[in-house]
N, C-alpha and C positions, 0 to 999 in steps of 0.2 A: 558532489555526490558522496564523496568519502566522509565529509563532515556530517551529512544527513544520516548516513548509515551508522556512523559512530554515535550520534545522538539517539537514533532508534535503538541501538544496542544498549546504551546506558539506560534508556527508559525501560526497556524490557528487563534488564538486569535488576534495576531498582524495583520494578513490579514483582519480579520473581522473589526478591529478597523479602518482600512483604507478603508472600504466600499467594501469588496470583494463580489459584487453582480453582477449577469449577466447583470443588467440594467445600472450600473453606475460605473464600476471599472475604476480608473484612477491612475496609479502608480506614474508617475512623470510629469504629465501635458501634456500628448498627447491626446487632445480631440478626434482626429480621431480614436484613439485606444480604446476609452472608451466602444465601443460596440463590442469589439473583444473577449470577454470572452465566449468561446464555448468549454466546456469540451468534451473530447472524452472518451467514456466508452468502455472497452473491458474486456473479461474474458477468462480464459482457464481452462480446466479440464483434468485430466489424471487419469488413473487407471492401476495398474500393479499387476501381480500375479507371484509368484515364489513358487517352490516346491522343497523340498530336503528331505533327510532322517530325518531331524529335524522337519519337518512339512511343512504346506502350509501357505503362507502369502499373503496378498493383501494390497495395499496401494492406497487410493483415495485422490486426492488433487484438490482443487478448489481455484483459485485466481482471484479476480476482481480488475481492475485497472481503475483509472480516471486520464487522462492526460489533462493538461490545460496550457494555455499560460498566464503569468502574465504581460508580456510586450513583445515587438517584439524581445528582446534579452534574455528574462528569461522565462523558462517553468518549470513545476513541474509535478511529477507523484506521486500518492498515491495508495498503494496496500493494500488489506485486503484479507485474505483467511483462509482456514481450511484444515488440512491434518489429515487423520486417518489411522493408521496401524491396520490391522485386522489379527488375527491368526485363521485360519479356523480349525485347529486341536485342538482347545481349548486354554484356557489361557486368559490373560488380553489384552484388546484392549486399545490403547493409541491414544489420539488426540492432535493436536497442533493448536494453533491459529497463523496465519502468518500475518505479517504486514511489511510495509516499506514505505519510501518516498525518493524521489530524486528531487533535485533542480539543474537546469542547467542554466549557464550564458554564453552567447557567445559574448564576447566583440568585437571580430572581426571575419572575415570569417574563419581564420585559427587557432582559439583558442577556447577552451572550458574549463570552470571551473565547476566542478560538486561536489555536496555534497550528499551522500546517506547513508541511514541506513536501514538495513533489519534485522529482527529477528523473533524469535518464542517464544511462551509462552505455556507451557503445560496446557491443559484445566483443570487439577486438581488444578492449581494455581488460577483459576478464582473464585471469590466470587460473585455469581449472586444474592445474597440477597433474597433468597426464591423462585427463579424461578425454 
């Protein structure tokens, strides 16, 4: 997960260096596309419950996504979320931080090249620095 976060940070740092701003993004010299940065936000949530002779469990998950176009042939999606497993009959609850990104390039109408990374990190691995 650390490698994925590092890659994501490098991609965003590189994009920021090229001026990834809603008002003036221009990837390869298409002035008519400079005002085309319009991110789309979406989210989804789910909750499930199961019960057996071993106990009752519930899991809640929330994922937020941001999809945006970098160029008329290149688009990207970034996701962040949280999932929690709850044991209603007692015991330890566990949480996970979810994240991922996807970069798509369509060089022609009939082809697509895609790079994606998705992963999770147990919340016990987070060092929140006193929060």
